[in-house]
C-alpha positions in Angstrom: -15.0 -7.7 28.8 -16.2 -7.0 25.4 -14.2 -4.2 23.4 -12.1 -4.6 20.5 -11.0 -1.1 20.1 -8.1 -0.7 22.3 -7.4 3.1 22.9 -4.2 4.9 23.1 -4.7 6.0 26.8 -5.4 2.4 28.1 -2.3 1.3 26.2 -0.2 4.1 28.1 -1.8 2.7 31.3 -0.9 -0.6 30.8 2.6 0.2 29.4 3.3 2.2 32.7 2.1 -0.8 34.8 3.7 -3.9 33.1 6.7 -5.5 31.6 6.3 -8.4 29.8 9.3 -10.9 29.6 8.1 -13.9 27.6 5.2 -15.7 25.9 5.0 -19.6 25.1 2.4 -20.2 22.7 1.1 -23.6 21.5 -0.9 -23.9 18.6 -2.8 -27.1 17.8 -3.4 -26.9 13.6 -3.9 -30.7 13.2 -7.6 -30.2 12.1 -7.0 -27.5 9.2 -7.5 -29.6 6.6 -11.0 -30.2 7.8 -13.4 -27.9 6.2 -15.8 -28.4 8.8 -13.6 -27.5 11.7 -13.7 -23.2 12.2 -10.9 -22.9 15.0 -7.9 -24.4 16.5 -6.5 -24.8 20.1 -4.5 -22.0 21.4 -2.6 -22.2 24.6 -0.5 -19.1 25.9 1.6 -18.5 28.9 2.9 -15.1 29.6 5.4 -14.0 32.3 5.2 -10.5 33.3 6.0 -8.1 36.1 3.8 -5.3 37.4 5.0 -2.2 39.0 2.2 -1.8 41.3 1.2 -5.1 42.8 -2.2 -5.4 43.7 -3.4 -3.6 40.9 -5.4 -5.0 37.5 -5.0 -5.0 33.7 -6.3 -7.4 31.0 -5.4 -9.4 28.3 -6.4 -8.9 24.5 -8.0 -12.3 22.8 -10.6 -12.3 20.0 -11.3 -16.0 20.4 -14.3 -18.4 19.9 -14.1 -19.2 23.5 -11.9 -19.5 26.4 -11.7 -22.7 28.2 -9.4 -21.7 31.1 -7.5 -18.9 32.5 -4.7 -19.6 35.4 -3.4 -16.6 36.9 -0.4 -17.3 39.4 -1.8 -20.7 40.0 -5.3 -19.8 40.6 -7.8 -20.7 38.2 -10.3 -17.9 37.0 -13.8 -18.2 36.3 -14.6 -18.3 32.6 -17.3 -18.7 30.5 -16.3 -21.3 27.4 -19.3 -20.6 25.7 -19.1 -16.8 25.6 -16.9 -15.1 23.0 -14.9 -12.6 24.7 -12.2 -9.7 23.6 -10.7 -9.1 26.9 -9.8 -11.3 29.6 -9.6 -9.4 33.2 -6.5 -9.8 35.4 -7.1 -8.6 39.0 -4.7 -8.6 42.0 -1.6 -8.8 40.1 1.6 -9.6 42.0 5.1 -8.0 41.1 6.3 -11.3 39.2 3.2 -13.0 37.3 2.4 -15.7 35.0 -1.0 -16.4 33.2 -2.1 -19.0 30.9 -4.8 -18.8 28.8 -6.4 -21.8 26.9 -8.9 -21.0 24.2 -10.1 -21.6 20.8 -9.3 -19.2 18.0 -10.7 -19.0 14.5 -9.5 -19.8 11.2 -9.8 -16.6 9.0 -10.9 -15.9 5.4 -10.3 -12.0 5.8 -6.5 -12.1 5.8 -6.4 -11.4 9.8 -5.2 -13.5 12.3 -4.5 -17.0 10.8 -5.9 -17.2 7.3 -6.8 -20.5 5.7 -6.9 -20.9 2.1 -7.6 -24.1 0.0 -5.7 -24.2 -3.2 -8.2 -24.8 -6.1 -5.8 -26.4 -8.2 -4.8 -29.1 -6.0 -7.4 -29.0 -2.7 -4.2 -28.5 -0.6 -4.7 -26.2 2.3 -2.4 -23.4 3.5 -2.1 -21.2 6.6 -0.3 -18.0 7.4 -0.9 -15.3 9.8 -1.0 -11.5 9.2 -1.1 -9.4 12.6 -0.4 -5.5 11.9 -1.7 -3.6 13.5 -3.5 -5.8 16.3 -4.4 -9.2 15.0 -2.1 -11.5 16.9 -5.0 -11.5 19.3 -6.9 -13.5 17.1 -4.6 -16.4 17.3 -3.1 -16.2 20.8 -3.9 -14.2 24.1 -1.6 -10.9 24.5 -1.1 -7.6 25.6 -1.7 -6.5 22.0 0.4 -3.2 21.8 4.0 -2.2 20.0 5.8 -1.1 23.2 5.3 -4.1 25.2 7.8 -6.3 23.7 8.7 -9.8 24.7 10.6 -13.1 23.8 8.3 -15.4 21.7 8.5 -19.0 22.0 5.9 -20.8 19.5 5.4 -24.6 19.2 3.0 -25.9 16.4 1.2 -28.9 16.0 0.4 -29.7 12.4 0.5 -32.5 9.7 3.6 -34.4 9.4 3.7 -33.5 5.8 3.6 -29.6 5.8 6.4 -27.3 6.3 6.0 -25.2 9.5 8.0 -22.0 10.2 7.9 -18.9 12.5 10.5 -16.0 13.4 12.9 -18.2 15.0 14.5 -21.6 13.7 13.1 -24.9 14.8 15.0 -26.3 18.0 13.4 -29.8 17.6 10.6 -31.7 16.1 8.5 -34.6 17.7 6.5 -37.2 16.1 3.1 -37.3 17.6 2.0 -40.2 15.7 -1.0 -40.3 13.4 0.5 -38.4 10.7 1.0 -35.5 13.5 4.4 -33.5 14.0 5.1 -31.0 16.8 7.3 -28.2 15.5 9.1 -26.5 18.6 10.6 -23.2 18.0 13.6 -21.3 19.6 12.7 -17.9 21.4 12.6 -14.9 19.3 14.4 -11.5 20.5 12.4 -9.0 22.3 9.6 -8.1 19.8 6.4 -6.8 19.5 3.1 -8.9 19.2 2.2 -7.7 15.7 5.5 -9.2 14.1 5.3 -12.6 15.4 4.4 -15.2 12.8 3.4 -18.7 11.9 3.5 -20.3 8.4 2.1 -23.8 8.1 1.3 -26.0 5.1 2.7 -27.9 2.4 4.6 -25.3 0.9 7.4 -25.4 -1.8 10.6 -24.4 0.0 14.0 -23.2 -1.5 17.2 -22.8 0.7 20.1 -20.4 0.5 22.6 -18.5 2.3 24.0 -15.0 2.3 27.6 -14.5 3.2 28.9 -10.9 3.9 31.9 -9.8 1.6 34.1 -9.0 4.8 34.9 -12.6 6.1 35.4 -11.5 9.6 32.1 -9.4 9.8 29.3 -10.7 12.2 27.2 -12.7 11.5 29.4 -14.8 9.2 26.3 -15.9 7.0 22.5 -16.1 7.1 20.6 -19.0 6.4 17.7 -17.8 3.6 14.5 -19.4 2.6 11.8 -19.0 0.2 8.4 -20.3 0.1 5.3 -20.5 -2.0 2.3 -22.5 -2.7 3.1 -26.0 -4.7 1.0 -25.3 -7.4 3.0 -22.1 -8.1 6.3 -23.6 -8.2 6.7 -23.8 -11.6 6.3 -20.0 -11.8 8.6 -19.3 -8.8 11.8 -17.7 -9.7 14.3 -18.1 -6.8 17.4 -17.3 -8.3 16.1 -13.6 -8.8 14.7 -13.5 -5.3 17.7 -14.5 -4.0 19.9 -12.5 -5.7 17.9 -9.4 -4.5 18.0 -10.5 -1.0 21.8 -10.8 -0.8 22.1 -7.6 -2.6 20.0 -5.8 0.3 21.5 -7.6 3.1 25.1 -6.8 1.4 23.9 -2.7 1.0 21.9 -2.5 4.4 25.0 -4.2 6.4 27.1 -1.6 5.0 24.8 1.2 5.3 23.3 0.8 8.8 26.9 -0.7 10.3 24.6 -2.9 12.3 24.1 -6.5 11.7 21.1 -8.0 10.7 19.8 -9.0 14.5 17.4 -11.8 13.7 19.0 -14.8 12.7 17.6 -16.5 9.8 15.8 -14.8 6.8 12.9 -16.6 5.4 10.5 -15.0 2.8 7.0 -16.3 2.2 4.7 -15.6 -0.7 1.2 -16.4 0.3 -2.5 -16.4 -0.9 -5.2 -13.8 -0.4 -2.7 -11.6 1.5 -4.0 -8.0 2.1 -0.9 -6.2 1.7 1.8 -6.2 -0.4 4.2 -7.8 2.4 4.8 -7.6 5.9 8.0 -7.4 7.8 7.8 -10.1 10.2 11.6 -10.6 11.6 12.7 -14.2 10.2 9.9 -14.6 8.6 8.6 -12.1 6.0 5.3 -12.4 4.3 4.4 -11.0 0.7 1.3 -11.4 -1.6 1.8 -14.2 -4.1 0.7 -11.7 -6.9 4.7 -11.4 -6.8 4.9 -14.9 -8.0 4.3 -14.0 -11.7 2.8 -16.8 -13.4 1.9 -14.6 -16.4 4.1 -12.5 -18.3 5.6 -9.5 -16.2 6.9 -6.0 -17.2 10.3 -4.7 -15.8 8.4 -2.3 -13.8 6.7 -5.4 -12.1 9.8 -7.1 -11.3 11.4 -3.6 -10.0 8.1 -3.2 -7.8 8.7 -6.5 -6.3 12.6 -5.7 -5.5 11.6 -2.5 -4.3 8.6 -4.3 -1.7 11.4 -6.9 -1.0 14.0 -4.3 0.3 11.4 -2.3 1.7 10.6 -5.2 4.1 14.5 -5.8 4.6 15.0 -2.0 5.9 12.1 -2.8 8.5 14.4 -5.3 10.2 16.2 -2.0 11.5 13.6 0.3 11.1 10.4 -1.3 13.0 11.6 -4.6 14.1 14.6 -3.6 15.8 13.6 -0.1 16.9 9.8 0.1 17.1 7.4 3.0 17.8 5.9 3.3 21.0 2.4 3.6 19.6 0.5 4.2 16.1 1.5 7.9 16.1 4.8 7.4 15.0 3.9 4.8 12.5 5.9 6.9 10.3 9.1 6.0 12.0 8.9 2.6 10.5 6.9 3.0 7.2 8.2 6.3 5.9 11.7 5.2 6.6 11.2 1.7 4.8 9.5 3.5 2.0 12.4 5.6 1.5 15.0 2.9 1.9 13.3 0.6 -0.5 13.7 3.1 -3.0 17.1 4.0 -2.4 18.3 0.2 -2.0 16.9 -0.4 -5.5 18.7 2.4 -7.1 21.9 1.7 -5.4 22.0 -2.4 -5.3 20.2 -3.6 -7.9 20.1 -3.5 -11.9 17.0 -1.0 -12.0 18.0 2.3 -12.7 14.3 4.0 -13.0 13.9 3.5 -9.1 13.4 7.2 -8.3 11.5 7.5 -11.7 9.0 5.0 -10.3 8.8 7.2 -7.1 8.3 10.4 -8.5 5.8 9.3 -11.1 3.7 6.7 -9.2 4.7 6.6 -5.4 4.2 10.4 -4.8 0.9 10.6 -6.7 -0.7 8.4 -4.0 0.6 10.8 -1.4 -0.4 13.8 -3.2 -4.2 12.3 -3.7 -4.3 11.3 0.0 -2.7 14.6 1.2 -5.8 16.6 -0.5 -8.3 14.8 1.2 -10.4 16.3 4.1 -9.1 13.5 6.2 -5.6 14.2 5.7 -2.9 14.3 8.8 0.4 15.1 9.6 3.1 12.6 9.1 3.2 12.2 12.9 -0.7 11.7 13.3 -3.0 11.8 15.8 -4.0 7.9 16.4 -6.6 7.7 19.1 -7.1 3.9 18.8 -6.5 0.8 17.1 -9.4 1.5 14.5 -7.8 4.6 13.5 -4.4 3.1 13.2 -5.8 0.7 10.7 -7.0 3.5 8.7 -3.5 5.2 8.8 -1.7 2.8 6.6 -2.0 5.5 3.6 -0.2 7.3 1.3 0.8 10.1 3.9 2.5 7.9 6.3 4.3 5.8 3.2 4.7 8.1 0.4 4.7 11.4 1.8 6.9 10.4 4.5 9.2 8.9 2.3 9.5 12.0 0.0 10.1 14.1 2.8 12.9 12.1 4.0 14.3 12.6 0.5 13.7 16.2 1.1 15.6 15.8 4.6 18.4 14.2 2.7 18.6 17.3 0.5 18.4 19.4 3.3 21.1 18.2 5.9 22.7 15.7 3.7 22.9 11.8 3.0 26.1 11.6 5.4 24.1 13.2 8.2 21.4 11.4 7.7 22.9 7.9 7.9 25.1 8.8 11.0 21.7 9.4 12.7 20.2 6.5 11.7 23.3 4.4 12.6 23.3 6.1 16.3 19.5 5.4 16.8 20.0 1.8 15.9 22.6 1.3 18.9 21.0 3.7 21.3 17.5 2.2 21.1 17.9 -1.6 19.9 15.1 -3.7 20.9 13.0 -1.2 22.3 10.5 1.5 21.3 10.9 5.2 20.4 9.0 8.5 19.4 9.9 11.4 17.1 11.7 13.2 20.0 14.0 10.2 20.1 14.9 10.4 16.3 15.2 14.1 16.3 17.6 13.8 18.9 19.9 11.4 16.7 19.3 13.9 13.8 20.4 16.7 16.0 23.8 14.9 17.0 24.7 14.0 13.4 24.1 17.7 12.2 24.8 19.8 15.0 21.8 21.6 14.7 18.4 21.7 16.3 15.8 20.1 13.8 12.5 20.9 15.6 11.6 23.5 13.4 11.9 21.4 10.5 10.0 18.7 12.3 7.3 21.0 13.1 7.1 22.1 9.1 7.2 18.9 7.6 6.0 16.1 10.1 3.3 18.2 12.1 1.5 20.1 9.5 -0.9 18.8 6.9 -1.3 19.8 3.1 1.0 19.6 -0.1 2.6 22.8 -0.8 2.6 23.9 -4.7 5.5 25.4 -6.1 5.5 27.9 -9.2 8.0 30.2 -10.6 7.3 34.3 -11.6 9.8 36.1 -13.6 10.3 39.0 -15.7 12.8 39.3 -18.6 15.1 42.1 -20.1 15.5 43.3 -23.4 17.4 40.3 -24.5 15.4 37.6 -23.2 17.0 37.0 -19.8 15.8 36.8 -16.4 15.5 40.2 -14.9 13.8 38.9 -11.8 13.1 35.4 -10.9 10.9 34.2 -7.9 9.6 31.0 -6.6 6.0 31.2 -5.2 5.1 28.6 -2.1 1.3 27.8 -1.7 1.4 25.9 1.5 -2.0 26.1 3.0 -3.0 23.8 5.9 -6.2 22.0 4.7 -6.8 20.9 8.1 -6.1 24.5 10.0 -6.6 26.7 6.8 -3.4 28.3 8.2 -0.4 29.4 5.5 2.2 27.1 6.4 5.2 27.7 4.4 7.9 25.0 4.3 11.5 25.2 3.8 12.2 23.4 0.6 15.5 22.7 -0.9 15.0 22.4 -4.4 16.8 22.4 -7.6 15.3 24.8 -10.5 16.1 22.9 -13.9 16.1 24.9 -16.9 15.5 23.2 -20.1 15.8 24.2 -23.9 15.8 22.7 -27.2 19.2 21.3 -28.7 20.0 21.0 -32.3 18.1 17.8 -32.5 15.0 19.1 -31.3 15.2 17.6 -27.9 14.6 19.3 -24.2 18.0 19.1 -22.5 19.2 20.9 -19.4 21.3 23.7 -20.0 21.4 24.8 -16.5 20.4 24.4 -12.9 20.5 26.3 -9.3 20.1 24.6 -6.1 18.2 26.9 -3.6 16.6 26.8 -0.5 12.7 28.0 -0.3 11.9 29.9 2.7 8.7 31.7 3.2 6.0 32.5 0.5 8.4 34.0 -1.9 12.2 33.2 -2.6 13.7 35.5 -4.8 16.7 33.9 -6.9 19.1 36.4 -8.2 21.4 33.9 -9.5 19.2 33.4 -12.4 19.3 37.3 -13.3 20.9 37.6 -16.7 20.5 33.8 -17.6 18.5 33.5 -20.9 15.0 32.4 -20.3 14.5 28.4 -20.5 11.9 26.7 -22.7 11.0 24.5 -19.9 11.5 25.5 -16.5 11.1 22.7 -13.6 10.8 24.0 -10.0 11.5 20.6 -8.7 14.0 19.0 -11.0 15.5 15.9 -9.9 12.4 15.7 -7.6 14.2 16.5 -4.3 11.1 17.7 -2.6 7.4 17.1 -2.0 5.5 19.5 -3.5 2.9 19.9 -6.4 4.2 21.9 -9.6 2.5 24.9 -11.4 4.2 25.6 -14.7 4.9 29.2 -16.0 3.1 30.2 -19.0 6.0 29.3 -21.5 7.0 26.1 -19.7 3.2 24.8 -20.2 3.1 25.7 -23.6 6.4 23.9 -24.2 5.0 20.9 -22.5 1.9 20.5 -24.3 3.8 20.7 -27.8 6.6 18.6 -26.7 6.5 16.8 -23.4 8.1 13.6 -25.2 11.1 15.6 -26.2 12.1 16.3 -22.6 15.3 13.8 -23.1 16.0 12.9 -19.1 13.6 10.4 -17.7 13.4 11.6 -14.5 12.7 15.0 -15.5 10.1 13.7 -18.2 8.1 11.8 -15.3 8.3 14.9 -13.0 6.6 16.6 -15.6 4.0 14.3 -16.6 3.2 13.7 -12.8 2.6 17.4 -12.9 0.3 17.8 -15.6 -1.5 15.1 -13.9 -1.8 16.9 -10.7 -2.9 20.0 -12.6 -5.8 18.1 -14.3 -7.1 16.7 -11.1 -7.0 20.0 -9.6 -9.1 21.0 -12.7 -6.5 23.6 -14.0 -5.8 21.5 -17.1 -9.1 20.1 -18.8 -9.4 15.9 -19.4 -8.9 16.7 -23.0 -5.8 18.6 -23.0 -4.1 16.0 -20.4 -5.4 13.3 -23.0 -3.4 15.4 -25.6 -0.3 15.4 -23.6 -0.8 11.5 -23.4 -1.3 11.2 -26.9 2.0 12.8 -27.5 4.1 11.2 -24.8 3.0 7.8 -24.8 4.0 6.7 -28.1 7.7 7.8 -27.6 8.0 7.0 -23.8 10.4 3.9 -23.3 9.7 3.5 -19.5 7.1 0.9 -19.0 6.3 2.2 -15.6 5.5 5.8 -16.9 3.8 4.4 -19.6 1.5 2.5 -17.7 0.9 5.3 -15.2 -0.1 7.8 -17.8 -2.4 5.4 -20.0 -4.2 4.8 -16.8 -4.4 8.3 -15.7 -5.8 9.1 -19.2 -8.4 6.9 -18.8 -9.5 8.4 -15.3 -9.2 11.9 -17.1 -11.8 10.6 -19.5 -14.0 8.2 -17.4 -14.5 10.3 -14.1 -12.8 13.9 -14.8 -14.5 14.7 -18.3 -18.0 15.8 -18.8 -20.4 13.0 -20.1 -21.4 15.1 -23.1 -17.7 15.1 -24.8 -16.9 11.4 -23.1 -17.6 9.4 -26.5 -15.4 11.6 -28.5 -12.3 11.0 -26.0 -13.1 7.4 -25.4 -12.6 7.1 -29.6 -9.4 8.9 -29.4 -8.0 6.9 -26.5 -8.9 3.7 -28.3 -7.2 4.6 -31.2 -4.1 5.5 -29.4 -4.2 2.2 -27.5 -4.7 0.2 -30.6 -1.9 2.3 -32.4 0.2 1.9 -29.4 -0.4 -2.1 -29.2 0.5 -2.7 -32.8 3.3 -0.3 -33.0 5.2 -1.4 -29.9 8.0 -3.8 -30.0 7.0 -7.1 -30.6 6.7 -9.1 -27.2 8.1 -6.3 -25.5 7.1 -4.8 -21.9 5.5 -1.9 -23.7 3.4 -4.0 -25.8 1.9 -5.8 -22.9 1.4 -2.5 -21.2 -0.6 -1.2 -23.9 -2.4 -4.5 -24.4 -3.3 -4.0 -20.3 -4.5 -0.5 -21.1 -6.7 -1.5 -23.9 -8.3 -4.3 -21.7 -8.9 -1.6 -19.1 -10.3 0.8 -21.5 -12.8 -2.2 -22.7 -14.5 -2.1 -19.4 -16.1 1.1 -19.7 -15.9 1.6 -23.4 -17.3 -0.7 -26.0 -15.0 0.4 -28.6 -12.2 -1.8 -27.9 -14.1 -5.1 -27.4 -14.2 -5.9 -31.1 -10.5 -6.1 -31.2 -10.4 -7.8 -27.6 -13.0 -10.3 -28.7 -11.0 -11.4 -31.9 -7.5 -11.2 -29.6 -9.0 -13.8 -27.5 -10.7 -15.8 -30.0 -7.7 -15.7 -32.3 -9.1 -14.5 -35.3 -6.9 -11.4 -34.8 -3.2 -11.6 -34.0 -0.7 -8.7 -32.7 2.6 -10.1 -33.9 4.6 -10.7 -30.5 1.7 -10.3 -28.2 1.0 -13.7 -26.1 -2.5 -13.8 -24.8 -1.8 -15.7 -21.7 -4.1 -16.4 -18.6 -3.9 -13.1 -17.2 -4.7 -11.3 -20.4 -7.5 -13.6 -21.2 -9.1 -12.8 -18.0 -8.9 -8.9 -18.3 -10.5 -9.5 -21.7 -13.3 -11.5 -20.5 -13.8 -9.0 -17.9 -14.0 -6.2 -20.4 -16.5 -8.3 -22.5 -18.6 -9.2 -19.6 -19.0 -5.7 -18.6 -21.1 -5.2 -21.9 -22.7 -8.3 -22.1 -20.5 -9.6 -24.8 -19.6 -13.1 -23.3 -21.7 -15.8 -21.2 -21.6 -17.5 -18.1 -20.8 -20.9 -19.9 -17.7 -19.0 -21.6 -16.5 -18.0 -18.1 -17.1 -21.3 -16.9 -15.0 -23.1 -19.4 -12.3 -20.5 -19.0 -12.2 -21.2 -15.5 -12.0 -25.0 -16.0 -8.9 -24.5 -18.0 -7.5 -21.8 -15.2 -8.7 -23.4 -11.9 -6.2 -21.7 -10.1 -6.6 -18.9 -7.4 -5.9 -16.3 -10.0 -8.6 -17.9 -12.2 -11.1 -17.9 -9.5 -10.9 -14.4 -8.6 -11.1 -13.4 -12.6 -14.0 -15.7 -12.8 -15.3 -14.0 -10.0 -15.1 -10.5 -11.2 -16.4 -11.1 -14.8 -19.1 -12.7 -13.1 -20.5 -9.8 -11.2 -19.7 -7.4 -14.1 -22.7 -8.5 -16.1 -25.1 -5.6 -17.3 -27.8 -7.4 -15.7 -29.8 -5.9 -12.6 -30.5 -9.5 -11.1 -26.4 -10.2 -11.4 -25.8 -6.6 -9.5 -28.2 -7.5 -6.9 -26.8 -10.8 -6.2 -23.5 -9.2 -6.1 -24.3 -6.8 -3.8 -26.2 -8.8 -1.2 -22.8 -11.2 -1.4 -20.7 -8.3 -0.9 -22.7 -6.5 1.7 -24.2 -9.2 3.8 -22.8 -12.6 2.9 -20.0 -14.7 4.3 -19.3 -16.9 1.3 -16.3 -14.8 0.1 -12.8 -14.5 1.2 -11.0 -11.3 1.2 -9.9 -11.8 -2.5 -13.1 -12.9 -3.9 -14.8 -9.9 -2.1 -12.9 -7.3 -3.7 -13.4 -9.3 -7.0 -17.1 -9.0 -6.7 -17.3 -5.5 -5.7 -15.1 -4.6 -8.9 -17.4 -6.4 -10.9 -20.5 -4.8 -9.6 -19.2 -1.5 -10.4 -18.6 -2.2 -14.1 -21.4 -1.9 -16.7 -22.7 1.8 -16.1 -24.0 3.9 -12.8 -27.4 3.1 -14.2 -27.2 -0.2 -13.2 -25.5 0.8 -9.6 -27.3 3.8 -8.9 -30.8 1.7 -7.8 -28.2 0.7 -4.7 -27.4 4.3 -3.7 -30.2 4.4 -0.6 -29.8 1.3 0.3 -25.9 1.5 0.7 -26.5 4.5 3.3 -29.2 2.5 5.2 -26.7 -0.4 5.6 -23.3 0.7 6.2 -23.6 1.0 9.8 -24.8 -2.4 10.1 -22.1 -3.6 7.8 -19.4 -2.0 10.1 -20.8 -3.5 13.0 -21.5 -7.1 11.7 -18.1 -7.5 9.7 -14.6 -7.3 10.6 -12.8 -4.1 9.9 -11.1 -5.4 7.0 -14.2 -6.9 5.2 -16.3 -4.0 6.2 -13.6 -1.5 4.8 -13.5 -3.4 1.6 -17.3 -3.1 1.2 -18.0 0.4 2.4 -15.3 1.9 0.3 -15.7 -0.3 -2.8 -19.9 0.1 -2.9 -19.8 4.1 -2.3 -22.0 5.5 -5.1 -18.9 7.6 -6.6 -19.5 6.7 -10.3 -21.9 9.5 -10.7 -21.6 12.4 -13.4 -22.9 15.9 -13.4 -26.5 15.6 -14.0 -26.9 19.1 -15.6 -26.6 21.1 -12.5 -24.0 23.7 -12.5 -23.3 23.0 -8.8 -21.4 19.8 -8.1 -22.0 20.0 -4.4 -25.7 19.7 -5.1 -25.6 16.4 -6.6 -27.8 14.1 -5.2 -25.1 11.5 -4.4 -23.4 14.2 -2.5 -26.4 15.4 -0.8 -27.2 11.8 0.3 -23.6 11.6 1.8 -24.2 14.9 3.6 -27.2 13.5 5.1 -25.8 10.3 6.3 -22.8 12.3 7.9 -24.9 14.7 9.5 -27.2 12.0 10.8 -24.7 9.5 12.0 -22.1 11.7 14.0 -21.7 9.0 16.6 -20.4 6.4 14.0 -17.1 4.9 14.3 -14.7 7.3 13.1 -13.0 4.8 10.8 -16.2 4.2 9.1 -16.9 8.1 8.8 -13.2 8.6 7.4 -14.0 6.3 4.5 -17.3 7.7 3.5 -15.8 11.2 3.8 -12.9 10.4 1.5 -15.1 8.8 -1.1 -17.1 11.7 -1.1 -14.3 14.4 -1.6 -13.3 11.8 -4.6 -16.5 12.2 -6.2 -16.9 16.0 -5.4 -13.5 16.5 -7.1 -14.8 14.3 -10.3 -17.9 16.3 -10.6 -16.2 19.7 -10.0 -13.6 18.9 -12.6 -16.5 17.7 -14.9 -18.1 21.1 -14.4 -14.9 23.1 -14.9 -14.4 21.4 -18.5 -18.1 21.9 -19.5 -18.9 24.6 -22.0 -20.7 26.2 -19.3 -18.0 26.0 -16.7 
């Protein structure tokens, strides 16, 4: 049977039929250090019951070959030379045992069992990544989240390696010949996608956590940290353990349910496709969180957020798991909210909710305006759709909606509902209805209306205030208008928003400070606020003060003018971040010109004290210039931007996080504008020095990439740099810079390898694609037609992870408006439309990527059109 794309209906049939008891999995990884070995031996025995004896089902196994299958003592006919994706099991009994012997493949895509050879020392490292459905790349199984079971792993590997899994090691056996077998204890009942194996000569640090209450259960938890040996000098286990201990203390108290999975290991692994993965007992993270170069407070905070996000998953996702991927939000939205909450409440960082408002929600707003947007509780018909739904809706919008839920029903009720949810559904699977039942019990209210408004509709509401004044300059009337059109159905669907209206005026020092606030619950399109009648008109009115709800903001005329004149004077950092985020949304929607947005950034950035906010607004300004502004005015805006960056670099505190943020932004600007390259070259060569700025390995590669995009470096210089930084990070930096040269032959080679080659790992593929896009659209435009001719084949020939990177990254989305006044008539848009019209039967996941990239291009062209003199 050949079909990789399991459907929801198939999973439902299998779920009604089966209950899986246990897996025993043996992996032989002794050949992993041999570069010629493409696969490894995998043997899996599964015990399960069947509700309808005599019926049939199938196992999932994306293998290189199946040598033997035994079902209830009977050998099944198999062809070991044929690659199959499903193994048919017929004539089932009430109680069944099946054993599958096969060969699984080492991965370079980050899916399944990924193999990485460290260029720094030649050592080989392995780790698994299975979500949503890649455990079947390593062992035969029933690959769906609601068929939980207990898993017992054993692994044969070189004796010098460290080997870890979800559970603790029960025993080791010396196999001779420098090989050892590790036998792990059985896990609790968990889903296939959160099982894991880690193997290699990892650097390991041990620790422990003990609850403040000495009578609590468990009395303590063993902690472990892993990274590659070549990164050990950059590893900071003290901070990582501190965050972990704080998180365990916080969540134990908050959830009133002890951590249920024994030990708590965390591994930082190379070429990781995600930020992290919540495997119980062994959480895996991208090793980008091992800071080998200078890292800002914002980077440390983001790492803490990820650590605590994954820890929240131990309860939301691992202990209680969604039935199917429709309810992915039941783990991701909750973990996203809890991660931000835990950083704010349990760590030293006091900017967690600022980062959430300024950056995380911006991801959701972008996603929610795409034609492919979907409700938080999504319709996920198959695994390909599930893969695509790890997006800004499921994570950031869902978390923002939970923050609104807390404002709506109260924090205590929300936590009470969570606690009862864990107790009632521990080690099992749930749907939306189960959490709503817990919420109804905790609040005493029917939450179905709230769920329909927030979880089962699409789109982002827009809030704007309308008012009239009396003769004394006070509000005579005050109304909040809500525009809530569902982009999928086109229907107007206003939601109930509990918001705080913040009134800000200038104080004697010239700062904008809150002088009054009013918390109201919006209902319908118009909500009158009589409580503000007679209150003097504010200089600035923020309709979502304290960022309680999920909505875009449009400021009234006076507030907009105030922000353009004095956004830097908003004293409260969360209010300031909320205003800056709203100005960016207004720019993306072509209601504020890119030039005006740059003006606001020129005012805000030099006085901004929060490095996370500074990084975001500088990046947004670059996007406004390069993608949203008309080509005719772009050189002048680039010059203003470069001046802003160079001034900021020299004026910021020596050696400060802010200085580092300015330097990185300058390198980014140099990729598209030649203006900054003079200073970048001087900094790289040491002929210019900015006091306090250390041009470390990360900055050196960023500078070289900008120079390469303009042909201002050479292959020899890049190779010399790689020789001095022959690390995984150095290889990525080198690959990106090598593909950035403005040379048609370089672009041709990069294109061919990215689309059809097999030499690149996942990280190096992304670096090649990013480098290809640099150097100007004139170099990439000749590939537009080839892109549409090729992507169907790419999707069929490559795995979804690598194909998605190629299809998304190489879409011809860098074009400018070419004199036409109709953005939709642009040749790249029309070529996309022809492809979509001619490929209605193409995989939905492929079409989704193309539709989304078309929308990004069309939005940019429309913004250019609106900002042009004729617009």
